[in-house]
N, C-alpha and C positions, 0 to 999 in steps of 0.2 A: 412545611411548604410543599405544595403540590410537584410531584415527579413529572407532570404532564400540564402542558399550558392550556388550563381550563380555568374559567370563572371561579372565584372562591365559594360562591353559591350557585345552585341551579334550581330554579322553580320548576316542578315537574307535575302535571296533573295526573293523579293516580286513581284508579278505581278498584274496587274489590269485586273482581269478576267472578269469584267462586263462593256461593253461598255454602252455608253449613246445611247438612240435610235436616228436614224436619224431624225425623225420628231418630236423631243422632243418641247413641246410648254412651256415655263416656264412664270409663273406669279409671282410676289413677292410683298411684301409690307415691311414696315419697320422691324427693328429687336426688336421691343419692346416684353418684356417677358410676358407680359398681354395684353389681348384683349383691343381694344379700346372701348369707349362708344358706345352705339347702333346708336344715331344719327350720330356721326362721321364715324362709320363703314358703315352706309347706304350710306352716301355722298360719301365715299371712293370707296365702290363697285360700285356706279353710274359712278364716275370719271373713275375708272379701267375698266368698260365696254366700255367708250369710247375711252380710250387710249389703250386698249388691242392690237389692230392691230398695232399701231405705236411702241409699245413695243417689239412686234414680230419682226418688222422690224429691229428695232434699235439694238437688241441683237443677231439677227439670225447670222450674220457674226462671231461675237465673239464666239457664242456657237459652231459653226461649227469648228472654229480653236480648240476651247478646246476639242471637241469630237475626233477630228483627233489626237491631241496630247495624249488624254487619250487612243485612239484606239491602239496606239503602245504599245509594252510592257514596262511596267515601272519596273525597279529593283531599289529598294532602300535600303538604309542602315538604320537598326532600332537600333538607339543609345538610351541611357538613361541618357545622361547629367551626367554622372559619378555617378548617384545614381538610376540607371533605375529601373523600376518596374518589378517585378518578373513575372508578366504577360508575359513577353517576353518568357516563357517557352514555351509557346504554339504557334508554328511557323505557319505562314501563308502558304498555299499550294505554292509550287515552280514549275517552269516548266524549266526543263534542257535544252531545246532548244531555250530559249528567250536570246536575246543579252541583256548584261548589258549596262545600259544607266545612266549616272549621271544627276540628274536634279536638277537644283536650282530654289529656289522660284520665282526668277525673271523670270525664262523661262515661267511659267504659267501667271505670272502677278498679281500684287495683285486685280486686277480688276475682275479676274475670280474667285479669293477666295471670294471677297465681293459679286460676284453675287450669289454664293451658299449660303452664310450666310444670304444673303437678302432672298433668297427663302426658308429659314427655319421659315420665319415669320409665325404667327399664322393666318393670314388671306389667306395664299396661299392654293391652292388646295392640299390636302393630297397626291396625286401622285407626284407633283412638289417638295413636301416637302421630300419625299421618295427619289426622284432621286437626290436631293440635298445632303442630309445626306449620302447617298451611295457614292456620289462623293467627298464629304469631308473626309469621312472615309478612301477611297482608297488613297486620297491625303496625309493624315497623316501618312500613313504607310511608307512615305519616309524618315523619322526621325525627329529630333529636330527642324530644320530650318522650315520645313513644318508646323509642330505644331506650331511653333512661327508665322507663318504667318495667321494661323486661329485664335491665341489667339490675335492677333493685335486689332481684331473687338470687341468692348464690346457686351455682351449679348450673344455670341455665345455659351457658355457653358449653360446658362439658357435654350436657345432655343433647345440645343440638349437633356438637361435633361427632357424637356416638351415632347419631342419625344419619351420618354420611355413608356409614357401612350397610345401610338398608338395601334390600333388594328392589323396593318400590322406586320407580323413577319419579315419581312425583313427591315422595318423601326426601329423596336426594336433592330435588331441585328446590324445594322449600327449605330444607336446612342448609343449603349452600346460599340461597337468597337471603335468608336470616343473617347469616354470616357476613354475607356482602353489606347489608344495612349496618350490622354492628361496626364492622371494619371501617365504615365511613366516618366514624366518630374518633377522632384522635386519643381521645381519652382510654378507648377501649381496644386499640389496635394490639398492643402489647398482650392483653388478656386473651384475644383471639390466637396470637402465635404462640402463647406459652400452653394453650389447651391442646395443642397438637393439630390445629386445623390444616397448617401446611403440609404435614405428613399425610393427613387423612385426604386431603383434597388431591395431593398426589397419586395415592392409591386409587382414588375415584376416577380421576382422569385417564389412568391406565387400564381400565375396563374396556373392553371391546364392545363395539356397537352403542357407545354411549349417545344418547340423543342431544341435540344442539342447546336445548333449554338448560341442561344440567352443566354442559361444558361452559356455556355462556356464565352463569352464576358463580361456578367455581373459579373461572379465571377471573371474573371481575372482583372476587375476594382476594385473589392474589394481586390483581391491579392496585387495590387500596391498600394492602399490607405493604407493598413494594414501595409506597410514598415513604415509608420509614427507612433511613439508610440502614440502620442497624439490622433490619429484616431482610435486606436485599441479598447479603450474602448467603443466609439461609435459604432463600428462595432459589438462586442461582446455582442448583446443584445439577449433577449429571441425571438425575431422574427426572427433573421438571422439565429442564431445557429442551430436550428432544420433543416433549410433548408441545411446549410453545412454539417451536419451529414447525412441526407438524400441523398444528393448528391454523397456521398461516395460509394453509391451502385448503381449509375446510370450505365447505360450500355455503355456510351461514356467515354472513358479513358480519355479524355481532360476535361470533367467536373468533373472527380474524381480528376485530377491533379489540377485543379484550386481551388476546394473545399479543398483539403489537403494542398494547398499552403496558403489559408487564415488562416486555423487552425493552420498551422505552425507558421506564424507570430502572430498570437493572442496568442499562448502559450509562446511567447517571454516576455509578461507582466504577471507577478505573479497574478495580480489582476484578471484576467480572468480565472485561473485555476479552481476555485471552480465551476463556471457555465459551463465551459467546461466538466468537469468531470460529473455533474449532468445530462448534456444532452447525457451522454452516448458516449463521443467521444473515449475513451480508447480501447473498444472492436473493434470498426470500424476500428482504425488505426493499431491495433495489427495484424489482419487478413493480412495485406497487407506484414507484415515482417515474419508472420510465414509461410506463403505458398508461394513458389517461383513462382507459375503459378498466382499469384494474383497481377494484375496492372503492371505499367511500372517502369523503374528505377526512373522516377520523383516522381511518388506516393510513392514509397519505401523511397525514400530519405527525402521528406517532413513529411512523417509519422514517420520516424525514429528522425528527428529533433524535431517534435512536442512532441513525447513520452519521449525524452531526457529531454525536458525542464520539463515536468509534473514529471519526475522521481526525480527531485530536492527535491520534497516535500516528507517526509517520507512515509505518508500514500498514496500518490497516486502512489509512487514507489511499494509498496505491492500489490496494485490493478494491476499494470502492470505485476508484476510477477505472479501473480494468473491466469493471462490471458494467460501465457505460454512464456514470454519474460525475459530475464535476462540482467541486465546492467553489461557489460564487459569492463574492463579498455582497452584502446588502448596504447600499450607501445612500438609500432614501430616495424616494421619488423626486424631490426637488432638485437632487444634482442633476437629473437629465434634462431640465429645462435649458441648460447650456448647449444642448446636442443641437447642430446644425448640419443636417445631412447635405452631402455635396449634390448639387444639381448639375448633371451632366448632359451634353446633348446627344451623346450616345452612350450607351450602356457599358460598364466594366464589369469585370470579375472582381470579388472582394479584394484581391491582392494587389489590384490596381492595374491588371493586364487589359488592354482595350481590345476589344471584339473588332475585327477587321470588317469593314462594309463590303458586301458583295455586290450592292446595288449602288449606283452614283446618283441616281435620281431619288430625292426623299419622296416618302409616302405623301399623298395629298392630305391625309389626315394625320400625319404622324405616327402611323402604326409602326413604321421602321425603327423609330426610336423607343417604342414602348414595348414591343413585342420581340424580345431577343431572338427567340427561336425561329422567326420567320427569315432571318438574314444571316443565319449561322449556317455555313457548309461543313457538314459532318466529316468530309474529307480534309477540311483544314483544321477544324478545332474539335478535339474531341473532349467533351464535358465528362469528366470521370466523376466517380461517386463522390469522392473528397469534394471537388469543386462544387458539385451539386448541393451537397450537404452545408457548404460554406454560402451558397446563394440563398438556400432556403433559410438559414440561421439568421443571416443578415436582414433579409427581408421581414421575418417575423419579429425579431428584436428592434428593428427601426420603427416598425408600425406601431408596436407597443409604445415606443418612447414618443413618438408623434402624437398619439391620442391620450397620453399621460396614463396609461393602464399598466405601466411597467411598475414592478415590485408591488403588486395589488393582488388581493384574494377576496372575492366576494364582497368588493367594494370597500375593503379595509386595507390599510398599509400592511404590507408583509412584515415590515420592519416592527410595526405595532404588535401584530400576532405572534411574533418570535421575539418577545420580550427579553432582551439580554443576549440575543443570538446575533452574531454579527455576519453569519453564513446562511446560504441556502444551497441546495442541492438541485441540479439541473441535468438534463440529458446532454450528452455531448454536444449535438447540434446546437441546441440552444444556449448550454454553457459556453462554448467557445465563441460564439457570436457575441453574447452579452458581455464578455470579458474584452473582446476586441472594441465593442462599442464603449464600454467605460474608457478605454483609452483615448477616445476622442473627446473626452468632456474636459472641463477646466478645473475641477476639484482636485487638488494635489493630493489629498489624502486618499481620494478615490483611486486616483492614477496609481499610487503607490500599492495600494491593496490588490488591484487588478494585476499588475505586473507580478506581484508575489504569487498570487494564484496561479498564473500563467507557468510561472517556474516551478511551483509545487505539481501541476498537472503535467508538465512534459517529461513524462516517465516512459515513453516509449515511441518508437518511430511513428506509429499512427497519429498520435497525440501532436508529434512536433510538426508533421506534415499538415495536420488540420489548422494549427495556428499559423502555419505559413500561408496556407491558402485562403484562410479568412483574412488576411491582411495585418496581423499582428506585428510582423517585422518591421514594416515602415514606421508605425507608431512608436515602438519601443526604441528604434534608432533615433526618432525625433526626440524622444524623452531625455537621450544622453546629453543633450544639449541644453537642459534645464540649469538653471542656477541653483535650484534647491538640491541639496547635497543628497537628501533622503529620497527624492524622486529619482535622482540619477543612479543611486546605488540599488533602488528597487528595479530600476529598468534593466541594469546590466545582469542581474542575476539570471531573469529569463532568457537573455540573450546568450548568456553562456550555457544554459541548459539545452536551448535550441540548436546552439552550434555544434553539438555532438554529431548530428546528422550532416554527412558531407553535402548533401543537396541542399539544406536549409542553411548551412554554412556559407555556401556560395551566395544564397539569395541575401544573407545579411550582409557579405560584403557588397553585393551589387546596390545595396540601399544607401552606400555611403558610409559606413561605420568606421572606416579607418581613420579618418580624421578626427571624429570625436573621442576614440580610443587613444589616438596619439597625444591629443590634448590632454586628455585625462592623465595620461603618463607623465606628461611634463610638469604636472602640478606639484609644486614643492611639498604641499601638506597633504598628499593623498593618503587616504586610511589603508591600513593593510588589507581588509577585505575588499575594497574596491581595486587595489592594484592586483589582487589575486585573481579577481575575475577578469579584469582587463588583459592581464598576462595570459589567462586560458582562451580568451576569444583571439587574440593576436597569434598565439602558437597554433591554434588549430587553423587559421586563415593561412598562416606563413608556414605552415608544416612542410619541410623540404621534400618528405617522402609522399606527400599526398598526390601529386601530380603524377608520380611514377605508378603509385597504386592505381590510379584511376584508368591506366590504360588496360590494365588487366582486370579491373573490377567495376561492373557496370550497374551497381545497385547501392542503395543506402545500407546503413550498419542495422544490425539486429534482426536481419531476416525479413525485412518488409517488403512489401511488393516492389518490383524493379522499376526503376526510372523514376525521374522527378520531373514533372511538367512535360511528360510526353505529347500533351496535347497541343503544345505551343509549336508553330510553324517556323522552320529554320530560315525563311525569308524575312523573318521579322528580327533583325539584329538588336533592336532595343529591349528584347525581352530576354529573360534568363530561364532557360528551361533546363538548367543542370548539366548541360554539356560543357565541359571544360573549355572547348574551343571558341565558345560562342561569347566568353566573357574575359578572354585574354586581352583584348585592348582596353576595357575599363580596369581590369587587374593592374596593368602597367601603370595607369594613371593613378588609381587610388594607393598603390603600394610604394609610390615614390616618397610618400611622406614618411616613411619609416627610415629612409636614407638620410637621416639628419643626426648631426654630431650630438646633439642635446638627448636625442633619443638613445643613441647608442652609448653615450656617457651613463644614462640612467640605467640602461640594462647591465652595463659592466659594474655599476655600483650594486646592483641587485645581486650579481654573482658573489660579490665580495661580502656582503652583509646579511643577506636574508636567508631564509629557511630553505632546506633541499628543495621543497615542491615549487619554490619561485625560483630557484636557480635552475632547475631544469627547463622550466618554460622560457626563462631569459636566455639560456644557452641555445634553445632550438630557434628562437627569433634571430639571435645573432649568426647561427649557421645560415638562415635564409639571407641575411645581410651579406654574409661572406660570399655566398653563391651569387647574388645579384651584382655585387660590386668586384669584377674580375680582378683588379688590384689589391683589393683588401685593405687599401690604404687607411680607410676610416676606422676600420676595427682594430688594426695594428697600432693605430696612433693613440689608442685610450688605454695603454697599459694593460692589454687583455691577458698578458702572460701571469701578472699577479693575481689576477681574478681567477684564472684556471688553477694556479696553485692553491687557493683558498678552497675551490670546490673539491680538488683531489684530496684534501687533508680533512676529511670529515670527522668530527668529533667522537661520532658514535663507533667508529671503527677502531679508535684508539683506546676505548674503555677496557680496562682490565676486570679480572673476576672481581676485584673488591668494588669497583664501581658498578658492577652489574647486581650486586647484593640489594634486594629490596625492590628491584625493577620488575614490573609485570612482563613476563615472557611475550604476550601478544603485542603489547605496546612497543616492546624492544625490537621484535621481529618488524613491525611497521616502520619504525625509524630506520632500520638497517635497509628495508626495501626502498624508503624514499631516498635514502642516500645514495644507494645503488643506482637509482634511475638518474639522479642529478649527475652521478660520475659518468653514466653511459653517454647522456647529452653532452657533457663537457668533452668526453673522449671524441666523440664524433665531430665536434667543432674543431678540437685541436687537430684531428685528422685532415679535415677542410683547410686548416690554416698552413699545414705543413707543405702546401702546394705553392705557398708562397715563398719565393727565395729570400726575400727580405726578412720574412718572419724566421725562417730556418736559421739565417745568419745570427739573429740576435737572441734565440731562444737557447736556454740552458738544457740541452738535450739529455745530458746525464742524470741531471736533477729530476727531471719529468719521467725518465725510464725508471728511476729507483721508486718514485711515488707509483707508477703504473704497476711495477712488478709487485709491490707490496699490495696493491689493491686486487691484483689478480688471484693472490694467495689469500685473500680475506673471505668473509662469510657472506658478502653481498649475494644476492641471486644470480644463478647461473646465467640467465637471460641478459643480465646487465654487464657481464664480461665479454660479451661479442665485440663491442666497440673498444673496450679496453684492450683486448687482444689485438685487434686490427691496428689500433694506434700504436701500440708498443713495437709491433713488428716494422711499421713504418718507421718509428723512430730508430730502431735498429739499423734499418737500411740507410738511414740518413746520417749515421754516426760514423761512417767511414769504414775503412778496412780493417775491421776488428772481428776476425772469424770466431774467437772464443766467446765474445760477447754475444754475437748473432746466434751462435750455437745455444748458449746458455737460455737466450730469450726464447728461442724456438722451443727448447725443452720444455720451459716453465709454461708456455702457451698451450704446449700438448698436454701436460699434466693437470693443469688447473683450468682449463677451457675446453679443448678439443675431446679429450677422453670423458669428462662429466657429461658433455653435450650428447656424445654417441651412446653413453649408458643409459641417460634420460630418454633417447630415442627408443632403446631397446625395451625399456619398461613401460612407455606411454604410447607409443605409436600404435594406431590401429591397423596400420598396413604392414602386411607381412613382406613386402618388397623394401619398405623403408627399414624395417628390422634387419633384413638381410643385407642391406647396404652398409647399415652401421657396424655390423659384426665383420664384415669384410675390411671395412676402413680400420676398426680395432686391430685385426690381425696384421693389417700391414704395418701399423705403427709398432706393434710389439715385435713384429719380425725384422724390423730395422734397428732393433737394440736400444730403443730409447730407454735411458735409465729411469728406473722405479715405474714403468709402464704398468706392469703386471700388479704391482701394489696398488697403484692408482684404480685399477679396475676393481680389485677387490674391496678397497676402502669406499668405493662409489656404490656398492652393493650390486656388481655386475654379475657374481657367480650364477644366482637363480634365474635371472632371464636368459643367461647364455644356456644353461641345461634345458629350459623350456623351448627355446629355439631349436636345440640340437634335435630335439624330440619331434617338433612340427615342420622344420624348414627343409629347404631344397638341398640337394647333394652339395651344392656351392655353399650354403649356409652352413650345413654340418660340418665340412671341411674346415671351414675357418673357425667355427665354434670349437671343434674338437683341438685345434691347434692352440688357440687361446687357453683353453682348460687345461691342456698338457703343460704350458708354460706356467699357469697357475699352481699346478700340482708340484712343481719343483720346490716351492716353499711349503714345508710340512704345517705351517700355521693355517694354511688354506684347505687341508684335507677335511676337517670336521665339517666345514661350511659346503664343501663340494658333495659330500655324502649327504648333508642334511637336505640339500636342493633336490635329491632324487636322482643323483647322476649314475649311480650303480646299476638299477635295473634299466634305465635308458642305454646305457653302453652294452650292458648284455643282449638286448635286443638286437643291437646294431651287430654284435659279433655273431649272434646265432643266426641272423638273417643273412649274414656274409654280404652285407652292403659294401660298396667300394671303399668305405673308410673303416672297415672292420679290424684291420691291423692297428691302426692308431688308437681306436677304440680299446684293443686288448691291451695295449702298452699302457694306456692310462688306467685301465683296471688293476693292473700288476701294480702300478704305482701307489694306489689309494689303498687304505686298510680296509679288508673285508671280514 
């Protein structure tokens, strides 16, 4: 089976454009692949000198006949024996005025072929060997039966491979060309590979200043061999791959095509993907598809095939998208017949934004409706690059759909050209517009595939905003109301990926996504996957902290360019330009559907029965409901206390050492982190519920304090303990006049949350001021006599960052650090760690320089072992 999508046979007219010299004098020896011993060789040369004249006479007549036959124009059919080599892509030069002649192998005679094979012998003159290999190369161009005639002589391949080491350019070209012809026949591929051709070609391609013709023939040989799956691993090595990648920049298009063909075949074996990507093949291949003026149709085709194979890996697909190409499903040109472009009396942007009319009087000839730019005031509407790309892409793709030219190439259906391929690759502008165009069709299968492709492509802020500007959001929200479960599931996945961006999340809400999501959540037979995605979107839209963050942060996530839809004018309240204040009213209306007893009961049930990641999202939505409903009656009335009790008693935190045996450490750490996030969200919800007097009267505060104190001492991530500590402190304050209990809670919060957080700040913060603030706070805690506070500092690994800060910090930080270090030195178990952290030379420098803290440093030195 061919590694590249080419016809099984390829008819090519070829001519023998190099005649043999009329005065050619051929000397030959046997066909041994290695040189004979020295003594035998001298005898052979002596005998050869005596027989030289006789051999000339003996073969002169035959060679004249052969030259006259080769002197005529030879037109041959290049076939590949039903499994031909992809090297046949590079056609030999043809002559239109040459008469077509059918040649059989018997017409030349086996004697002539054997003559040239003998002339390849190592003992022959280099010029004779060159003439022989050139003649055999031209002869092999006739097709399989001519190649068979050559291959009937044992050793012909080995002698040909040996000629790849020749210093003669024409010899190397002919040898590589003959190997190319032989490797086109499936029967001989293994023989070529076993003869060491791959290694010799690698050495040949590593030569400096190699001419394009030699490169082409050598690479085409590798192209033919790479069709065989077992040979691909042998070809894909660290020696040949850099040559292939470098050849993609060659000036000769034939060299580019051959290198691309080899890479396309190598990509068919997944085992080669890693080494190919590491050699930087993706950017090189992408450039042929991004720019229409780059390369030929062949190189574009092989580049596309290679990248499509690499895109089957999720990570490599992201790299391809980041380079500017999108995988787009091929759905067939017939599916686009259902496309009906919207006919508007006034132009709109792809996302549905209407352009305000600056002229009340219509143009006499309708130009104001057709030429958008004539009636757009730059001071009112700023068409940025993302919007311009959306307009250009939509225009191009709708035009192709209208004329029936979409998914076609040279008059052929692209889906036919890429037999078995279900995807193609398009530049960002065209790919985004094509995917949005498919969302407007009626084919349910096409809708699902386009939605899945949008989800896969939404990898960064630029892509998410590109889809938003192209109008994908409104179509995806519409698909949520489909009766087809598969379509609905396919539509919710890209919405979940797009909602990662705050600005796009607002646009999703403005399109009316809340009602379909709530309806989905109410369904009794909802699948786990659909429920997870639904909760993801709802949790991001209803995130209680989002509105507070928006007051301090005026840009989207991931460092993208600032602002969402800055072009839209604030005097158009119907538009959503990313400003939180502009959609407050529609938010109030759309979010009322969440305040439903059935929805709240569903969320509480999720807290009781679902996995930690779903519990976290459900708790966040319930917190929003609690904030929205001042009385909290709806939340309190659904037995929220028992649901919180379930979340706080995560199974993974109760596992003993015997339970952990056989568990993967990475998987266990992930489970603990997910449990910690769910507990943190539930603690935040409980903290909010404690504002209700009715809830406080009914809650078993002692039970929850015990649960939270145990969690505070557990191994959940430190960032998850913030709300646990806050909730525990609030529960303690509501428990009544019990000073011992309050003191115990405060100590535990200090030991298990405050001190670890300050130590982490010392270790990881890049700000010297933040580190100094942390060490001052630590000194305050220790100086207040908190039990086991110094032990907590040592156990959290605080000694080393303390010593470093003493060496670099200000006088204030040095004073606090020395105080903490002195308290740590009171425990002899800490002495070795203090010394190992390099404290002794730091303290000596402070004493010798007589800094203000030198007396404390001296006392510390006397305490430490020296």
